[in-house]
C-alpha positions in Angstrom: 0.0 0.0 0.0 1.0 3.6 -0.5 2.5 5.4 2.5 0.5 8.1 4.3 1.9 11.7 4.6 0.1 14.6 6.3 0.2 18.3 5.2 1.4 21.0 7.5 1.9 24.7 7.7 4.9 26.3 9.5 6.2 29.8 10.0 9.8 30.7 9.4 11.6 34.1 10.0 13.0 35.5 6.8 16.7 35.3 6.3 17.0 32.3 8.7 20.5 30.9 8.3 21.3 27.9 6.3 20.7 24.7 8.2 17.8 26.0 10.2 15.1 23.4 10.7 11.9 24.2 9.0 9.8 21.2 9.9 9.1 17.5 9.2 5.9 16.1 7.7 4.4 13.2 9.6 4.4 10.0 7.4 3.7 6.4 8.0 3.3 3.2 5.9 0.5 0.7 6.5 2.9 -2.1 5.5 5.1 -3.1 8.4 8.8 -2.9 7.9 8.8 -0.5 5.0 11.6 2.1 4.7 10.5 5.5 3.7 12.5 8.0 1.5 11.6 11.7 1.4 12.1 14.3 -1.4 10.9 17.7 -2.4 8.9 17.1 -5.5 8.0 20.7 -6.4 7.9 24.3 -5.1 11.6 24.6 -4.5 12.8 25.9 -7.8 15.0 28.5 -6.2 16.8 25.9 -4.0 15.8 27.7 -0.8 15.2 24.4 1.0 16.7 20.9 1.4 15.2 17.7 2.8 16.8 14.8 4.7 15.8 11.8 2.5 15.8 9.5 5.6 14.1 11.6 8.2 12.0 14.0 6.1 13.3 17.0 8.0 13.2 20.2 5.8 16.0 22.7 6.4 17.1 26.0 4.9 19.5 25.6 2.1 19.8 29.2 0.7 19.0 32.0 3.2 19.3 34.6 0.5 16.0 33.3 -1.0 14.1 33.9 2.2 13.1 37.5 1.6 9.7 38.4 2.9 9.6 41.5 0.6 9.9 39.2 -2.4 8.2 36.0 -1.4 5.9 35.7 1.6 5.1 32.0 1.3 6.6 28.8 -0.2 4.4 25.8 -1.2 6.4 22.7 -1.1 5.2 19.3 -2.3 6.8 16.7 -0.2 7.0 13.2 -1.6 7.5 10.0 0.5 8.3 6.7 -1.2 8.3 3.3 0.3 10.6 0.4 -0.7 7.9 -2.0 -1.6 7.6 -3.8 -4.9 6.5 -1.8 -6.7 7.6 1.2 -4.8 4.7 3.6 -4.1 4.9 7.4 -3.5 2.5 9.8 -1.8 2.6 13.6 -1.6 1.5 16.3 0.8 2.0 20.0 0.9 4.2 21.8 3.3 3.4 25.5 3.4 6.2 27.7 4.7 5.1 31.2 5.7 7.9 33.7 6.1 7.8 36.1 9.0 8.8 39.7 8.2 11.9 40.6 10.3 13.3 44.1 10.6 16.4 44.4 8.4 19.3 46.9 8.4 19.1 49.7 5.9 21.6 49.5 3.1 23.7 52.7 3.0 26.1 53.5 0.1 29.6 54.8 0.8 30.2 58.2 -0.7 33.2 60.3 -1.8 32.6 64.0 -2.3 34.7 67.1 -3.3 34.3 70.4 -1.5 36.2 73.7 -2.0 38.0 74.7 1.2 36.4 77.5 3.2 33.0 76.8 1.7 30.3 78.9 3.5 28.2 77.6 6.3 25.1 75.9 4.9 26.7 74.8 1.6 25.3 71.5 0.5 28.1 68.9 0.4 26.1 65.9 -0.7 23.3 63.5 0.2 23.6 60.1 1.8 21.7 57.4 -0.1 20.1 54.7 2.0 17.4 52.1 1.2 15.6 50.0 3.8 14.5 46.5 2.5 11.4 46.7 4.8 8.5 48.5 3.2 7.2 51.6 5.0 10.2 52.1 7.2 11.3 55.7 8.0 15.0 56.4 8.2 16.8 59.0 10.3 20.4 60.0 9.7 23.2 61.0 12.0 27.0 61.5 11.8 28.4 59.1 14.3 32.2 59.6 13.8 34.7 61.7 12.0 33.1 65.1 12.8 34.8 66.0 16.1 35.6 69.5 14.8 31.9 70.1 14.0 32.7 71.0 10.4 29.6 69.3 9.1 25.9 68.8 9.9 23.4 66.3 8.5 19.7 66.6 8.0 18.1 63.8 10.1 15.3 63.4 7.6 16.9 63.9 4.2 20.5 62.8 4.8 21.8 66.0 3.3 25.3 66.9 4.6 26.0 70.6 4.8 28.9 72.8 6.1 28.4 73.8 9.7 31.7 75.5 10.5 33.6 76.8 7.4 36.6 77.7 9.6 37.4 74.0 9.9 37.7 73.6 6.1 41.4 74.3 5.7 43.1 72.3 2.9 46.6 72.8 4.3 45.7 71.3 7.7 42.9 68.8 6.9 42.7 67.9 3.2 40.0 65.3 3.8 37.4 64.2 6.3 36.1 60.7 6.7 32.7 60.6 8.3 30.7 57.7 9.5 27.0 58.2 8.8 24.3 56.0 10.3 20.8 55.5 8.9 18.5 54.2 11.6 15.0 52.7 10.8 11.9 52.8 13.0 11.5 49.1 13.2 11.4 47.0 16.4 14.1 46.8 17.3 15.4 49.8 15.5 18.4 48.9 13.4 21.2 51.1 11.9 23.2 50.7 8.7 26.4 52.7 8.3 28.4 54.1 5.5 31.7 55.9 5.1 31.5 59.4 3.6 34.8 60.8 2.5 34.9 64.5 1.9 38.0 65.7 -0.1 38.8 69.4 0.2 39.9 71.1 -3.0 42.4 73.9 -2.5 41.2 77.4 -3.3 44.1 79.6 -4.6 43.6 83.2 -3.5 43.5 85.9 -6.2 47.1 87.3 -6.0 47.5 90.7 -7.6 50.6 92.8 -8.0 52.0 96.0 -9.4 55.4 96.5 -11.0 56.8 99.9 -10.1 53.8 101.1 -8.1 52.8 104.6 -9.1 54.2 104.2 -12.7 51.6 102.8 -15.0 54.1 102.5 -17.9 55.8 99.4 -16.4 59.1 100.7 -17.9 62.4 99.8 -16.3 65.4 102.0 -17.1 68.8 100.4 -16.7 70.2 103.6 -15.2 67.3 105.1 -13.3 65.9 101.8 -12.0 68.9 99.9 -10.8 66.6 98.9 -8.0 62.8 98.9 -8.3 59.8 97.7 -6.4 57.0 95.2 -6.9 53.9 95.4 -4.6 51.8 92.4 -3.8 48.4 93.5 -2.6 46.4 92.2 0.3 42.6 91.7 -0.1 39.7 90.8 2.0 40.5 87.1 1.5 44.3 87.2 1.1 46.9 88.7 3.4 50.0 89.2 1.3 52.1 90.1 4.4 51.4 86.8 6.0 50.6 84.3 3.3 53.5 84.9 1.0 57.0 83.5 1.8 59.1 86.5 1.0 62.3 84.5 0.8 60.8 82.5 -2.1 60.2 85.4 -4.4 62.0 85.4 -7.7 61.6 87.9 -10.6 63.0 88.1 -14.1 62.9 86.9 -17.6 62.2 83.3 -16.5 60.8 83.8 -13.1 63.6 81.8 -11.5 66.1 84.7 -11.1 67.1 85.4 -7.5 67.0 89.2 -8.1 65.5 90.4 -4.8 67.6 93.0 -3.0 69.0 91.5 0.2 70.3 92.9 3.4 74.1 92.7 3.4 74.4 91.5 7.0 71.5 89.1 7.2 71.2 88.1 3.6 67.4 88.3 3.8 65.1 89.8 1.2 64.4 93.5 1.7 60.8 94.4 1.9 58.4 96.8 3.6 54.7 96.8 4.6 52.7 99.7 3.2 49.1 100.5 2.4 49.9 101.2 -1.3 46.4 101.4 -2.7 44.8 103.1 0.3 42.3 100.4 1.1 43.3 100.2 4.7 45.3 96.9 4.3 49.0 96.4 4.6 50.6 95.3 1.3 53.9 93.6 0.7 56.4 95.8 -1.1 59.6 94.0 -2.3 62.7 95.6 -3.8 64.5 93.9 -6.7 67.8 94.6 -8.5 67.4 95.0 -12.3 70.8 93.7 -13.2 70.0 90.4 -11.6 66.7 89.8 -13.5 68.1 88.7 -16.8 65.9 91.3 -18.5 67.3 93.4 -21.4 66.0 95.9 -23.9 64.5 93.1 -26.0 62.4 91.9 -23.0 58.6 92.4 -23.1 57.6 90.3 -20.1 58.8 89.7 -16.6 57.7 86.8 -14.4 57.4 86.9 -10.6 57.2 83.5 -8.9 56.9 82.6 -5.3 55.4 80.2 -2.7 52.6 80.8 -0.3 52.8 79.9 3.3 50.9 76.7 2.7 53.3 75.6 0.0 51.3 76.6 -3.0 53.3 78.0 -5.9 52.2 81.0 -7.9 53.4 83.1 -10.8 52.5 86.6 -11.9 53.2 87.9 -15.4 54.0 91.6 -16.1 54.1 93.2 -19.6 57.1 95.7 -19.5 59.7 97.5 -21.4 63.4 97.8 -20.6 65.1 101.0 -21.8 68.7 101.9 -21.7 70.1 105.3 -20.6 67.1 107.3 -19.5 64.8 106.8 -22.6 61.1 106.9 -22.1 58.4 104.4 -23.1 55.3 102.8 -21.9 53.8 99.4 -21.6 50.6 98.1 -20.2 51.0 95.6 -17.4 49.2 92.3 -16.9 49.7 89.2 -14.9 48.3 85.9 -13.9 48.8 84.0 -10.7 47.9 80.3 -10.2 44.3 80.3 -9.3 43.5 83.7 -10.6 46.3 86.1 -9.6 47.1 89.1 -11.7 49.6 91.9 -12.0 49.7 95.3 -13.7 
């Protein structure tokens, strides 16, 4: 006679690990001494489950397939076969209902670029998080990497903004690595985390200069201008007196000539601090020696190069004329420093 097997319905938490026992259908054989063999006949196309052929116990074989949001129930047809002659098989249904379990939100790592000194409130970027559980609300928080308070995050939207622009100094902290948590409102509440790397981009200040201040002709005379001056202006965002390494300044045909006038005793570059343009700010006025510049009467351009206090190099270009022996002439001046500097 055919064996007897009885249907059953069981519940199983989604994402249960491989090997978890799901259940065993009760089966008997009217014929004494028969050995029964169990199998999953249908309903297991994804390979989510396995069955012990001797005991009939069904276990989890692929936990990734147990996702309540995709499949809420499995309907397995369990076969039991005796060892009679001929062998006979009976079938019964095992219904496996998945239980929805709160799952951790998936949060993407993020790398963002941000100009140094960006104003408070500047949008840096938005953290992207997805909760596998439908209907969950996520709240965001920066949990690490923000000890200086440079950034803030909107708890609802995940938008990261600048909170303290004074902390955004490329020369001291070129990057920030924040840990951002996205917490759901499940029970219990779970948090997924991501790493947000913020790379500061250096902002080169607009460096401006003037060759022979007070003389718009930019003309250098080999006799009258044995020594001449170049002024580097301070602005509301740039302090030439503090942010320029005076000893690094070079001026001449190539911009590499060590032509600055130096103190005979100390050997240091001669300069003064003056409010040249009357804006109330101290400017840097440096004296150069014409004979050391490599410029001659065929020259039409001079190059001033230097290094800022943070190590940034800059160059200014000046249109000029070089005259010999007291002649007169004129030339408009221009210049360009790395990041927008200019001269005249």
